N, C-alpha and C positions, 0 to 999 in steps of 0.2 A: 593944719591943712584940714579943710572941708572938701569931702568930696560928694558930687550927685551921682548916684548908681542906676544906670537903666539895667533891669534884667537881673535886680538882686535876689529873686528867688529861685532863679536856674542854678545849672551844676557851676557855672563859672562864677556867677553872682554870689552864691554862697560861699566859694572859696575865698573871694576875694574880702568878703565880710569876716571870714575866720582868720586871715592872715592880715589885716590890715594892721599897719605898723601903729605903734603907741604914738599917741597926739593925732592920729587922724579921726575926725568925725564925718560919718558916712550917714547921707539921708538917702533912702533906697526905697521909694514908694513901690508897693505892690502894683502888679499888672490891675488889678483890680481898681486901683486909686489913681493909676496914670497909663494912657496910652500914648505911646511914644508918636501915635500916627496923628494924634489931636494935636496941631500945631498950637492953636491959642493956650490952650492947656499945657502944653509943654513948655512953651515960654514962660507962662506965667508961674510953672512950678520952679523953673530953674532961677529965676528973678527971685523968688522968694527965698529961696534956698541961700543963694550969693554964694556959691561954691568957688573954689580956687580950681577945681578939678571935676570934669564932667567925665565918666568913664560910659561907653555903652557896649554892655555886655548881653542886650536884647537881641533876639535875631527870630527872624522865621525860619526854622531850619528843616523843615517836612520837605526834603529835596525832592521827592518824587510827586507829593501833592502840589508842590508849585508848578509843576508841568500845566495842571489844569485850573490852578489857582493863581495865575500871573498877577493879578491886579493886588492880591493879598499880600503876595511875597514882596513885591515892591512898596506897598505901602509900608510895610515895617522896615525892611531893609533898605531901601534907598530912602524913601518919604520919611521915615522915621530919623534915621542917621541924618537927614538934613534938618529936622527941627531940631534934635539936640545940637546940632552945631550952632544953628541959628541962635539957639540959646545961651551956649556958651559965649558966642561972640558978644551977645548983647550984656554978658557980665564979666567981658573980658576975662573969661576963665579958659584954661587949657581944655581937650578932648583928647581922650584916648580911646579910640574905637577898634574893635575886634572884628577882623575879616576871615578869610578862609582860603585854602589851598585849591578850593574848586572855582577860581577865578582862572585856573590854568586848565589846560586841554589835555595833560597828562603825555603827550607827545615826543617832549624835548630828550628823554633819556637820560638827562643829568639832574641833579637836585636843581630847583628853580632857585634863582637870585631874586633881589625885590626889583632889580632892572630889566627882568626877563619879562617881555609882552605879553599881557594877560590875553587869554582866550577862552572865555567859559563854554562849557558845552551843553548848559541848560540854563533854565529859568531861575534857579537859586545862585549858582554862580555869577550870573548877570546881574540880579538884583544887589549881590553883594558888592560887586564891582562898581555899580551905579552908587552905592552908598560911598565907597572910599573917594571915588570923583565928588561926590558933594560933600564930604568932610574936608577934602584938602581945599577945593575950591573956596568954600567959606571959611577957612581958617588957617590960611598958608603962613606955616612958620609957627603955630601954635597948636598943631593938632599931629597925633601921632598915629599912623595906621597899624595894627599888628596882624599879619596873618599868621593863621595856626592850622592844625590838621588832626584829625580825628580826636578829638577831644571826646575824654571820658572822667566820670567822677564816681564817688560813692554814691551820689544822689542823682534823681532824676532819670530819664530815658537816653540810654547811650547803648555802644556796641556790647560792652562787659554784661550789663546789667540784662540785656538781650539775651546773650550766651548762656548766662547763669540759668537764665529761666528755663531755656530750652532744654539744657543739660539735666535740668530737674524732670522734664516731662515727656523727653523723647527718647529712643535708644540709637537713634543717629541724627545728625546733623550735617546738612551740605552747607559747605562755606565757600567764597569765590576766592580762588587762589591766584588771580592774576591782574588783581589790582592790588599796588603796592604804594605805600607811605610810612608815616612815621607815627604811632599813636602816642598822645599826649595829654598826660593828667593834668586836668585844670587846676590843681594845686600848684604844679609848677609854673603853668602861665600866670596865674595870680600873682605869685612871688615876683616874676619879671614885671608884671603892668606895676606893681607898688614900685619896684626898683625903678623904673623909667620916670614914675611920678616924680620920684625925687631928683630928676635930672631934667630941669626947666628948658634946657636947650633944644633935648630931645626931639626931633619933629621929623615927618616924612613918613617913610615906609621901612616896617622890620618884618621880617620872619621869625618866629620861634615856635618850636618843635621839641620833642625829648629826640635823644639821640639814638641813632640807629633806624633800620628799616623794618619792613615786614609787610605781608600780605594779611588779607583778613583770615586767612586760613591760618597763617602763623599765628596770628593774633589769638584765634580762638583756642587752638592747641597750649599755648603759654597759660590762657586762662583757665583751662580746663586742669593743666598739671597743676599750677599755683593755688588754685581753689580747692584742689584733692588734698595738697598738701596741709593746706589750713584747716581742713575739717568743715569747708564752707558748703561743700556739694554733699545733697544726702547721700544715703547708701545705695550703692552701685551708680551714682554720678560719674565716678572715675571710670567707668566701663562705656561711657558714649561715644560710639563712634563717629568720628569727624571725618567726613567725606570730601575733598578738594574737588572743586568742580570751577570750569571756565566761565566767565562772565556771559557767555550768550546760553548759558544752561540755566541761568537766574535772571531773565528779562525783567526789567524795571522801566518804568515810563521815563525816567530820566537817565540819561548817559553818564557814566562815572569817567574821571580821569585815570588811564591805566598806570601813570606811576606819578603822583603829585608829591614828591619827597622835596620839602623846602630846605633851603641851605639856611641855617642858624648859625653858622660860625662868627658872624659877625654880630651878631645879637649879642650871643655867649661872650666874646671878649669885651664888647662894649661894656656891658652888665658886670663884669669880673666873675661870672658864675661858671660853677664846674658843670658840665652839661651830664646830664642823668639820663642811663641808657633805660627806653621804654620798659624793658622787664623788669628793672630794677623799680621803676615808677608803679609797674603794675602789682608787683608785690608788696609797696607800700599801700598802695590803694585798697587791696584785698584785706591786708593786714587790718587796716583802718574799719573796712566793712564788717570785718568779723569782730572787733571789739564792739562796735557799735550793735550788732545783733546782739552781743550778750551782754551790753549795758543794762 
């Protein structure tokens, strides 16, 4: 199988390249080589690659900046997704598109199922929802939209990397404690994407996240504890105080959903995957980070 990967240099893209099954050939142009917002160039690149599968792991993810940069967010998350879908349609390829829990408002009080009506709170969520719609309309029956949540890895910018940096710089860190979700290791999502790629009939919407739930505060405490055990934090890092605060004490341009837990049970069953708790994933990722730091 030949796969065309958009966003190959991002944290998910790097995991997709690292976990690709034997026999899969990946073409992953760098951002400097291809902007998915350029429709003619995107169609040309996909036509030249002639892939069986297009994977969209590219996204505008600056949630707060999107509030004042709506045009750029929609250009990538909606327009870029539509361009990739058009390219996939032209060569009769499948498209797997990655979306987000931010398409929901977080007010349900229970984990979100794929058939729950979306209601994004901000521009980022709106742009990602528009991308979902564009993909599904362009490729009915030949596209798969996967929503995930709180993605992190040992590469790139994410909450784990931010916390490790702050623990090394400050004696105290304040973290929001009233926003709930499921931290998800990009490595596990990448393996799920490849599993779905081997199921040609899989289409529509899916939810995929690691098992268990946490607040950002819970997540931060777990990062400090495990990083201390692995010796990742510098001397004294384990003594950094983590103070829980309500969202109102940490105002941001974009509103976040209070509870964006995704119901992933159907996906785990479909893929015959044993769900991995986010704490176990975090431990594995930090172990990987430690090994990489000493390589």
